[in-house]
C-alpha positions as CSV (number, residue, x, y, z in Angstrom):
1,M,-24.6,11.4,-2.5
2,V,-26.8,8.4,-2.0
3,Y,-25.0,5.5,-0.3
4,K,-25.4,1.9,-1.2
5,T,-27.3,-0.4,1.2
6,I,-27.0,-4.1,1.8
7,D,-30.2,-6.0,2.6
8,E,-30.9,-9.6,3.7
9,K,-31.8,-10.7,0.2
10,M,-28.4,-9.5,-1.1
11,V,-26.7,-11.5,1.6
12,Q,-28.6,-14.7,0.8
13,E,-27.5,-14.4,-2.8
14,A,-23.9,-13.5,-2.0
15,R,-21.0,-15.8,-2.0
16,S,-19.8,-16.6,1.4
17,Y,-16.6,-18.3,0.1
18,V,-14.5,-17.4,-2.9
19,P,-12.3,-20.3,-4.2
20,L,-8.6,-20.1,-3.5
21,M,-7.5,-19.7,-7.1
22,E,-9.9,-16.9,-7.7
23,K,-8.5,-15.1,-4.6
24,A,-5.0,-15.8,-5.9
25,A,-5.8,-14.4,-9.4
26,F,-7.4,-11.3,-7.9
27,V,-4.3,-10.6,-5.7
28,E,-1.9,-11.3,-8.5
29,E,-3.6,-8.8,-10.8
30,T,-4.2,-6.0,-8.3
31,A,-1.4,-6.0,-5.8
32,Q,1.2,-5.0,-8.4
33,C,-0.9,-1.9,-9.2
34,C,-0.9,-0.5,-5.7
35,F,2.4,1.4,-5.8
36,D,3.7,4.9,-6.4
37,R,7.1,5.2,-8.0
38,L,9.4,7.7,-6.3
39,G,12.3,9.4,-8.1
40,V,15.3,9.7,-5.8
41,Q,18.9,10.9,-6.1
42,F,22.1,11.0,-4.0
43,G,23.1,14.5,-3.3
44,E,21.3,17.8,-4.1
45,G,21.0,20.1,-7.1
46,D,23.0,19.7,-10.3
47,L,25.5,17.5,-8.5
48,G,22.9,15.0,-7.5
49,L,23.4,11.5,-8.8
50,P,20.1,9.8,-10.0
51,M,19.4,6.6,-8.2
52,A,17.1,3.7,-9.0
53,S,13.5,4.5,-8.2
54,M,11.9,3.5,-4.9
55,Y,8.3,2.5,-4.4
56,K,5.6,3.1,-1.7
57,E,2.2,1.6,-1.2
58,N,-0.7,3.6,-2.7
59,T,-3.4,3.1,-0.1
60,Q,-6.3,4.7,-2.0
61,L,-5.8,2.3,-4.9
62,K,-5.7,-0.6,-2.6
63,S,-8.9,0.4,-0.9
64,R,-10.7,0.8,-4.3
65,Y,-9.5,-2.7,-5.4
66,L,-10.6,-4.3,-2.1
67,M,-14.0,-2.6,-2.3
68,G,-14.3,-3.9,-5.8
69,A,-13.7,-7.4,-4.6
70,L,-16.3,-7.1,-1.8
71,V,-18.9,-5.8,-4.2
72,K,-18.2,-8.0,-7.2
73,L,-16.6,-11.3,-5.9
74,Y,-18.8,-11.6,-2.8
75,L,-22.0,-9.5,-3.1
76,G,-22.4,-10.2,-6.8
77,Q,-23.1,-6.5,-7.7
78,D,-21.9,-4.7,-10.8
79,Y,-20.0,-1.4,-11.1
80,E,-18.3,0.3,-14.0
81,P,-14.5,-0.2,-13.8
82,V,-12.1,2.5,-14.8
83,E,-8.8,2.9,-16.6
84,G,-9.3,-0.4,-18.4
85,D,-8.9,-2.4,-15.2
86,K,-11.7,-4.7,-14.5
87,W,-11.1,-4.6,-10.7
88,L,-10.5,-0.9,-10.2
89,M,-13.6,0.8,-8.8
90,A,-14.0,4.5,-9.6
91,A,-13.5,6.9,-6.7
92,D,-17.2,8.0,-6.8
93,D,-18.4,4.5,-6.8
94,Y,-16.1,3.7,-3.9
95,D,-17.5,6.6,-1.9
96,R,-21.1,5.4,-2.6
97,W,-20.3,2.0,-1.1
98,A,-17.8,3.0,1.6
99,G,-20.1,5.9,2.8
100,G,-22.7,3.3,3.7
101,N,-20.2,1.3,5.8
102,P,-20.8,-2.1,4.1
103,L,-19.0,-4.1,6.7
104,G,-21.0,-2.4,9.5
105,Q,-24.2,-3.2,7.5
106,L,-23.2,-6.8,7.3
107,E,-22.6,-7.0,11.0
108,Q,-26.0,-5.6,11.7
109,L,-27.6,-8.2,9.4
110,K,-26.4,-11.0,11.8
111,G,-29.5,-10.3,13.8
112,K,-31.8,-11.3,10.9
113,G,-31.8,-15.0,11.8
114,T,-29.5,-18.0,12.1
115,Q,-29.1,-18.6,8.3
116,T,-28.3,-15.0,7.6
117,R,-25.9,-14.8,10.6
118,E,-24.0,-17.8,9.5
119,R,-23.6,-16.5,5.9
120,V,-22.4,-13.1,7.2
121,F,-19.9,-14.8,9.5
122,A,-18.5,-16.9,6.6
123,L,-18.5,-14.0,4.2
124,L,-16.6,-11.6,6.5
125,R,-14.1,-14.3,7.5
126,D,-13.4,-15.1,3.9
127,F,-13.1,-11.5,2.9
128,Q,-10.7,-10.9,5.8
129,E,-8.5,-13.7,4.4
130,L,-8.5,-12.0,1.0
131,Q,-7.4,-8.7,2.6
132,E,-4.6,-10.5,4.4
133,R,-3.4,-12.1,1.2
134,M,-3.4,-8.7,-0.5
135,D,-1.4,-7.1,2.4
136,R,1.2,-9.9,2.3
137,E,1.6,-9.7,-1.4
138,I,2.1,-5.9,-1.4
139,Q,4.7,-6.1,1.4
140,G,6.5,-8.9,-0.4
141,L,6.6,-6.9,-3.7
142,L,7.8,-3.8,-1.8
143,Q,10.7,-5.7,-0.3
144,V,11.8,-6.9,-3.7
145,M,11.4,-3.6,-5.5
146,N,13.2,-1.6,-2.7
147,D,15.9,-4.1,-2.1
148,P,19.1,-2.0,-1.6
149,V,21.4,-4.4,-3.5
150,G,19.2,-4.6,-6.5
151,R,18.7,-0.8,-6.5
152,F,22.4,-0.2,-6.3
153,L,23.1,-2.5,-9.2
154,S,20.4,-0.9,-11.3
155,T,21.9,2.5,-10.5
156,I,25.4,1.4,-11.6
157,Q,24.0,-0.2,-14.8
158,A,22.0,3.0,-15.6
159,Q,25.1,5.1,-15.1
160,T,27.4,2.9,-17.2
161,T,26.6,4.2,-20.6
162,P,29.1,5.0,-23.4
163,E,28.6,8.7,-22.8
164,V,29.2,8.4,-19.1
165,F,32.2,6.2,-19.7
166,Q,33.8,8.7,-22.1
167,K,33.1,11.5,-19.7
168,G,34.7,9.6,-16.9
169,A,37.8,8.8,-19.0
170,A,38.2,12.5,-19.9
171,E,37.9,13.5,-16.3
172,L,40.5,10.9,-15.3
173,E,43.0,12.2,-18.0
174,R,42.5,15.8,-16.8
175,A,43.1,14.8,-13.2
176,R,46.3,12.9,-14.3
177,K,47.7,16.0,-16.1
178,E,46.9,18.2,-13.1
179,L,48.7,15.8,-10.9
180,E,51.8,15.9,-13.1
181,D,51.8,19.7,-13.2
182,Y,51.5,19.8,-9.4
183,Q,54.4,17.4,-9.0
184,K,56.6,19.6,-11.3
185,V,55.8,22.7,-9.2
186,R,56.5,20.9,-5.9
187,G,59.6,18.9,-7.0
188,G,61.2,21.0,-9.7
189,A,62.1,19.9,-13.2
190,P,63.0,16.3,-13.7
191,V,66.7,15.5,-13.0
192,H,68.7,14.1,-16.0
193,K,71.5,11.6,-15.6
194,G,75.1,12.7,-16.4
195,G,77.4,15.5,-15.3
196,G,75.8,18.6,-14.2
197,G,78.9,20.9,-14.2
198,K,82.3,21.5,-15.7
199,D,83.9,19.0,-13.3
200,G,81.5,16.3,-14.2
201,G,80.1,16.2,-10.6
202,A,76.6,15.9,-9.5
203,P,74.3,18.7,-10.5
204,A,73.5,21.4,-7.9
205,A,70.4,20.8,-5.8
206,V,67.5,23.0,-6.7
């Protein structure tokens, strides 16, 4: 595989600063796509109770998005996006860029003169800010999506269907009948008021 290289001419034509609202738009569009959904349940096997999904960060998607930002937003280079997402760089394209260590190449270009050095400094500083914004947005979304109270309420809502309600009512009725049968066995037949013998006295104890 041939890795991509960054030369002095590319740096001179690059953007050393991306406006705030462009950064915000990029982060808003991409951060929400950097998650894996995990199916979880309480308990094991057939007795397990399905719970609301949890989410974890998908680091390879995050890396591909950020490389896309470096290449397109800053260096002004094109690549073919995938999956209908204008910012998602294909894994092969990512490897071509990442294999060449683009940030290391930029650091080396600082020795090409004062003007180039200043542009590289500004570009790297601004790209680092974009990365930090991306990190904070992902962590903020994770906290919201994995909030225990919200997940608990979602689980309860998912379980409260007409079918589940009818099943629960049937189970409750069955448990009530079992309890009544148990009480009869333990305490004997119900005692009726009135005389229990020829003398009208109290009935004999069972």
